[in-house]
VEXDRENMAR-91012 format. One record per residue (C-alpha): residue in three letters; x, y, z. Coordinates in Angstrom, 2 decimals, always signed. Layout:
% VEXDRENMAR-91012
- code;u;v;w
- ala;X;Y;Z
...
END
This chain:
% VEXDRENMAR-91012
- code;u;v;w
- met;+9.04;+19.47;+14.74
- asp;+5.53;+18.19;+13.94
- phe;+4.86;+14.50;+13.98
- thr;+1.99;+12.52;+12.69
- his;+0.98;+9.47;+14.90
- val;-0.30;+6.14;+13.68
- ser;-0.96;+2.98;+15.76
- thr;+0.12;-0.36;+14.91
- gly;-2.50;-3.22;+14.59
- lys;-2.39;-6.99;+15.40
- asp;-1.19;-7.83;+11.89
- asp;+2.05;-5.56;+12.70
- glu;+3.07;-7.36;+15.86
- gly;+6.56;-8.97;+15.80
- arg;+7.44;-7.19;+12.43
- arg;+10.55;-5.32;+11.90
- leu;+10.14;-1.51;+12.06
- asp;+11.77;-0.71;+8.75
- lys;+9.46;-3.36;+6.98
- ile;+6.50;-1.56;+8.50
- ile;+7.72;+1.86;+7.79
- arg;+8.62;+1.01;+4.13
- arg;+5.12;-0.14;+3.48
- tyr;+3.77;+3.05;+4.89
- leu;+6.27;+5.28;+3.27
- asn;+6.33;+3.44;+0.00
- asp;+7.93;+6.34;-1.86
- gln;+10.86;+6.62;+0.51
- ser;+14.27;+5.23;-0.63
- leu;+15.66;+2.44;+1.76
- ser;+18.60;+4.69;+2.47
- gly;+16.40;+7.69;+3.16
- leu;+14.29;+5.57;+5.51
- tyr;+17.39;+4.33;+7.47
- ser;+18.57;+7.99;+7.67
- ala;+15.24;+9.07;+9.15
- leu;+15.30;+6.39;+11.62
- arg;+18.80;+7.33;+12.81
- lys;+17.90;+11.07;+13.05
- gly;+14.80;+10.28;+15.05
- leu;+12.43;+11.39;+12.47
- ile;+10.60;+8.15;+13.12
- lys;+9.91;+7.15;+16.61
- val;+8.26;+4.19;+18.42
- asp;+6.32;+5.03;+21.77
- gly;+8.35;+8.30;+21.87
- lys;+11.71;+6.55;+21.42
- lys;+14.30;+6.34;+18.63
- cys;+14.51;+2.65;+17.56
- pro;+16.81;+0.74;+15.32
- gln;+15.63;-0.58;+11.90
- asp;+15.42;-4.13;+13.15
- phe;+13.32;-3.25;+16.11
- arg;+10.26;-5.57;+16.45
- val;+7.12;-3.56;+17.07
- gly;+4.17;-4.69;+19.15
- ala;+0.34;-4.25;+18.53
- gly;-0.89;-0.98;+19.86
- ser;+2.42;+0.91;+19.65
- asp;+2.46;+4.61;+18.60
- ile;+4.65;+5.31;+15.63
- ala;+5.38;+9.11;+15.26
- ile;+6.41;+10.06;+11.62
- ala;+7.91;+13.56;+11.00
- ser;+5.32;+15.45;+8.96
- leu;+8.01;+16.44;+6.45
- leu;+8.50;+12.85;+5.48
- leu;+4.60;+12.50;+4.87
- ala;+4.61;+15.80;+2.94
- gly;+7.23;+14.34;+0.56
- lys;+5.03;+11.23;+0.23
- asn;+2.07;+13.27;-0.76
- glu;+3.98;+15.38;-3.26
- ser;+5.28;+12.20;-4.85
- arg;+1.93;+10.82;-5.18
- gln;+0.63;+13.88;-6.90
- ala;+3.28;+13.83;-9.36
- lys;+2.81;+10.06;-10.16
- ser;-0.93;+9.82;-10.21
- gly;-2.39;+11.36;-13.35
- pro;-6.14;+11.53;-13.98
- asp;-6.35;+8.06;-15.68
- lys;-4.99;+6.21;-12.69
- glu;-7.44;+8.23;-10.35
- lys;-10.31;+7.29;-12.66
- phe;-9.23;+3.58;-12.78
- ser;-9.28;+3.36;-8.90
- glu;-12.66;+4.85;-8.54
- gly;-15.80;+2.96;-7.88
- lys;-14.27;-0.59;-7.80
- lys;-16.64;-2.99;-5.87
- ile;-16.72;-6.69;-5.62
- pro;-19.95;-8.07;-7.04
- ala;-21.87;-9.76;-4.29
- asp;-22.47;-12.77;-6.49
- leu;-18.72;-13.47;-6.75
- val;-18.26;-13.82;-2.92
- leu;-18.21;-17.46;-1.85
- phe;-16.92;-16.82;+1.65
- arg;-15.62;-13.79;+3.84
- asn;-14.44;-13.37;+7.35
- glu;-11.69;-11.23;+9.08
- asp;-9.01;-13.59;+7.72
- leu;-9.88;-14.68;+4.21
- leu;-11.92;-13.63;+1.19
- ile;-12.97;-16.37;-1.29
- leu;-14.34;-15.38;-4.64
- asn;-15.58;-17.18;-7.74
- lys;-13.48;-15.66;-10.52
- pro;-15.10;-14.72;-13.70
- tyr;-13.68;-15.59;-17.18
- asp;-11.07;-13.24;-18.69
- ile;-10.63;-11.12;-15.57
- pro;-7.09;-11.20;-14.33
- val;-6.22;-11.99;-10.62
- gln;-3.50;-9.36;-10.85
- lys;-3.15;-6.41;-13.37
- ala;-1.03;-7.55;-16.42
- glu;-1.54;-4.64;-18.63
- thr;-2.29;-0.93;-18.21
- gly;-6.04;-0.54;-18.13
- asp;-6.75;-3.95;-16.67
- cys;-9.46;-4.29;-14.07
- ser;-7.98;-6.94;-11.80
- leu;-9.50;-8.76;-8.84
- ala;-6.46;-7.80;-6.71
- asp;-7.43;-4.12;-7.24
- met;-11.01;-4.67;-6.29
- val;-10.09;-6.56;-3.24
- thr;-7.66;-3.85;-2.10
- ala;-10.19;-1.20;-2.63
- asp;-12.74;-3.23;-0.83
- tyr;-10.35;-3.84;+2.04
- lys;-9.45;-0.11;+2.50
- ala;-13.20;+0.92;+2.35
- gly;-13.82;-1.62;+5.21
- his;-10.93;-0.60;+7.19
- lys;-10.71;+3.17;+7.18
- lys;-9.19;+3.13;+10.75
- ser;-6.68;+0.48;+9.49
- arg;-5.72;-2.32;+11.96
- ser;-2.39;-2.55;+10.31
- leu;+0.20;-0.29;+8.79
- ser;+2.04;-3.08;+6.92
- phe;-0.51;-5.57;+5.79
- arg;-2.05;-5.60;+2.37
- pro;-4.60;-8.11;+1.13
- gly;-3.41;-10.24;-1.80
- pro;-4.08;-13.54;-3.77
- leu;-2.80;-16.65;-1.94
- his;-2.50;-18.79;-4.95
- arg;-2.44;-18.89;-8.82
- leu;-5.32;-18.82;-11.32
- asp;-4.90;-17.93;-14.85
- arg;-6.84;-15.02;-16.66
- lys;-9.15;-17.39;-18.65
- thr;-9.48;-19.91;-15.88
- thr;-12.68;-19.47;-13.82
- gly;-13.66;-20.55;-10.18
- ile;-12.16;-20.43;-6.66
- ile;-9.47;-17.81;-5.77
- val;-8.54;-16.97;-2.25
- phe;-7.30;-13.57;-1.08
- ser;-5.99;-12.78;+2.37
- gln;-7.59;-10.36;+4.78
- ser;-5.23;-10.55;+7.61
- leu;-1.62;-11.70;+8.36
- arg;-2.93;-14.70;+10.20
- gly;-5.06;-15.79;+7.20
- ala;-2.28;-15.35;+4.75
- gln;+0.11;-17.34;+6.78
- trp;-2.29;-20.14;+7.61
- phe;-3.45;-20.64;+4.11
- ser;+0.05;-20.52;+2.62
- gln;+1.18;-23.11;+5.08
- ala;-1.89;-25.25;+4.36
- ile;-1.12;-25.28;+0.71
- gln;+2.64;-26.20;+1.32
- asn;+1.45;-29.04;+3.58
- his;-1.17;-30.29;+0.96
- ser;-3.80;-30.04;+3.83
- val;-6.06;-27.84;+1.52
- arg;-6.99;-29.69;-1.86
- lys;-7.76;-27.79;-5.05
- ile;-10.07;-29.61;-7.50
- tyr;-10.93;-28.44;-10.95
- leu;-13.45;-29.27;-13.78
- ala;-12.18;-29.31;-17.35
- leu;-13.49;-30.02;-20.81
- leu;-10.97;-32.26;-22.49
- glu;-10.50;-33.45;-25.95
- gly;-10.47;-37.16;-26.34
- lys;-11.89;-39.97;-24.01
- leu;-10.19;-40.33;-20.68
- lys;-11.01;-43.90;-19.84
- glu;-9.22;-44.32;-16.52
- arg;-7.93;-42.46;-13.65
- gln;-4.42;-41.04;-14.47
- glu;-1.78;-39.40;-12.40
- trp;+0.48;-37.05;-14.43
- lys;+4.06;-36.33;-13.00
- asp;+6.18;-33.95;-15.02
- ile;+8.76;-31.26;-14.82
- val;+7.51;-27.76;-15.85
- ile;+10.15;-25.72;-17.83
- lys;+9.51;-22.04;-18.86
- lys;+9.78;-21.36;-22.38
- asp;+11.69;-18.31;-24.07
- thr;+9.19;-18.31;-26.97
- ser;+5.65;-16.89;-26.90
- leu;+2.53;-16.97;-28.96
- gln;+1.21;-13.56;-29.62
- asn;+2.92;-12.29;-26.41
- phe;+1.44;-15.06;-24.52
- lys;+4.14;-17.15;-22.67
- thr;+3.55;-21.00;-22.39
- val;+5.45;-23.67;-20.61
- ser;+6.82;-26.89;-21.67
- leu;+7.17;-30.30;-19.80
- ser;+9.94;-32.83;-19.33
- lys;+10.34;-36.10;-17.46
- asp;+13.72;-35.23;-16.05
- gly;+14.45;-31.60;-16.71
- glu;+17.13;-30.32;-14.29
- asp;+16.03;-26.71;-14.28
- gly;+12.22;-27.25;-13.99
- lys;+9.84;-27.80;-11.15
- asn;+7.73;-30.75;-10.36
- ala;+4.05;-30.79;-11.39
- cys;+1.68;-33.39;-10.28
- ser;-1.98;-33.77;-11.21
- lys;-4.66;-36.46;-10.89
- ala;-7.38;-36.82;-13.50
- arg;-10.55;-38.80;-13.70
- ala;-13.55;-38.82;-15.95
- leu;-16.95;-37.67;-14.86
- ala;-18.89;-37.78;-18.15
- tyr;-18.50;-38.12;-21.88
- gly;-19.76;-36.29;-24.93
- his;-18.88;-35.08;-28.43
- tyr;-18.14;-31.80;-30.09
- gln;-18.20;-31.74;-33.87
- glu;-18.16;-35.46;-33.83
- lys;-14.98;-35.64;-31.73
- pro;-15.02;-37.26;-28.32
- val;-14.99;-34.91;-25.14
- thr;-14.49;-35.69;-21.50
- leu;-15.79;-33.66;-18.63
- ala;-12.96;-34.35;-16.25
- glu;-12.08;-33.72;-12.51
- ile;-8.55;-32.76;-11.93
- glu;-6.91;-32.35;-8.59
- ile;-3.51;-30.67;-8.31
- thr;-1.07;-31.09;-5.66
- thr;+1.47;-28.50;-6.95
- gly;+0.65;-25.06;-8.37
- arg;+2.72;-24.44;-11.53
- lys;+1.95;-21.96;-14.19
- his;-0.50;-23.45;-16.82
- gln;+0.02;-26.76;-15.02
- ile;-3.27;-28.34;-16.07
- arg;-3.32;-26.87;-19.53
- ala;+0.17;-28.18;-20.30
- gln;-0.07;-31.53;-18.60
- ala;-3.42;-32.37;-20.03
- ser;-1.99;-31.56;-23.62
- ala;+1.21;-33.50;-23.01
- his;-0.70;-36.56;-21.93
- gly;-2.96;-36.63;-24.97
- phe;-5.98;-34.68;-23.72
- pro;-5.67;-30.98;-24.36
- leu;-8.49;-28.60;-23.11
- leu;-11.09;-28.17;-25.61
- gly;-10.39;-24.94;-27.42
- asp;-6.98;-24.42;-25.83
- thr;-5.01;-23.52;-29.16
- ala;-1.98;-22.57;-27.19
- tyr;-1.43;-25.94;-26.07
- gly;-2.78;-27.95;-29.20
- gly;-6.41;-27.92;-28.64
- met;-8.83;-27.32;-31.54
- lys;-10.29;-23.93;-32.07
- ile;-13.82;-23.31;-30.93
- ser;-16.18;-20.39;-30.70
- gln;-18.34;-20.78;-27.54
- gly;-17.98;-17.79;-25.33
- gln;-14.68;-18.83;-23.93
- asp;-11.31;-20.07;-25.46
- phe;-11.44;-23.14;-23.30
- phe;-13.17;-24.49;-20.09
- leu;-11.14;-24.83;-16.91
- his;-12.90;-23.99;-13.55
- ala;-11.69;-24.27;-9.96
- his;-14.57;-26.04;-8.58
- arg;-13.86;-27.31;-5.16
- leu;-11.57;-26.26;-2.17
- ile;-11.49;-28.97;+0.42
- ile;-10.41;-27.45;+3.70
- gly;-11.19;-29.70;+6.46
- glu;-10.69;-28.73;+10.16
- asn;-9.06;-25.35;+10.55
- pro;-8.72;-22.47;+13.12
- leu;-10.18;-19.78;+10.91
- gly;-13.75;-20.72;+11.01
- leu;-13.80;-21.72;+7.29
- pro;-16.31;-24.38;+6.18
- pro;-14.65;-27.66;+5.39
- glu;-15.51;-27.50;+1.67
- ile;-16.09;-24.54;-0.75
- leu;-17.87;-24.99;-4.04
- ala;-17.94;-22.51;-6.97
- asp;-20.66;-22.83;-9.66
- ile;-19.60;-23.10;-13.21
- ser;-20.01;-20.23;-15.56
- thr;-22.96;-19.91;-17.78
- asn;-20.78;-20.44;-20.87
- phe;-19.38;-23.74;-19.33
- glu;-22.80;-24.88;-18.70
- lys;-23.97;-24.14;-22.24
- met;-20.94;-25.88;-23.68
- ser;-21.46;-29.03;-21.67
- glu;-25.19;-29.08;-22.86
- lys;-23.90;-28.69;-26.39
- cys;-21.56;-31.72;-25.91
- leu;-24.48;-33.55;-24.31
- ile;-22.84;-33.64;-20.78
- asn;-25.46;-33.54;-18.02
- phe;-24.02;-31.53;-15.07
- asn;-27.13;-32.01;-12.85
- ser;-26.83;-35.76;-12.60
- arg;-23.03;-36.03;-12.67
- leu;-22.05;-33.48;-10.27
END
């Protein structure tokens, strides 16, 4: 029987054999995978191993060629010309890259580009990052690892978004977010005049209703089925839009709920300027609203990251601030 041999990398070490193989043979059913392991169609270093076997880095995994042939046939059946065209030529524009090393990739996300594909035909950052990763790792160091976003950022929010480039990077950053040792700070244009520092503590509850297929969230002070949301807001500068007061605010979040800043700002009387989904007035200034992930404060870390990452605001954000007579250069 013919076998194809692949080597495990450092990001595979300690992982279960079935988890690795399922990533590699992603068209194979779980029962079919277990059957192949029992029959010896998949071997590690020449030996038949159980599904829960923990592999090491540099191990040789032999996969029966008939399993790979089935994988290739399935791909051909599922992949039409549109999908092939969609996956071609995707590159991450150099001006979006804020930081890159073997563990993490940090980008300055543009407006109206989703982090992950939400609709057919979307060009997402996750797709670009995956294509970029594969191009740079043609001889992959891992069979099971796939790069991906490590926190949330809405489609119409701009700024810092972090993607994993290794298992070590993914694990460290995710733990740092949970421990609050990494701080995420946003800039927002709010309606109204935020006069003093505020700390917003609420419960986020998902809504069943939607606005033009767009799902919003609601807040409660004591919702039993919701999740805690905490944000701290302070004013940086003041201005006016159509004779109404506007605040340029810095908002730090210690939780990462869906639409957290948008929902909390609105609930506390300061909706984002232009955010009609959450009670803001309608504007026509290149963006629906202005919310930007501006700073990532990291501090000491084992990954070689700088202590702080900054992302420039978009041209539209800058123009809107000038229109509201808010001077970024002197304030930030």
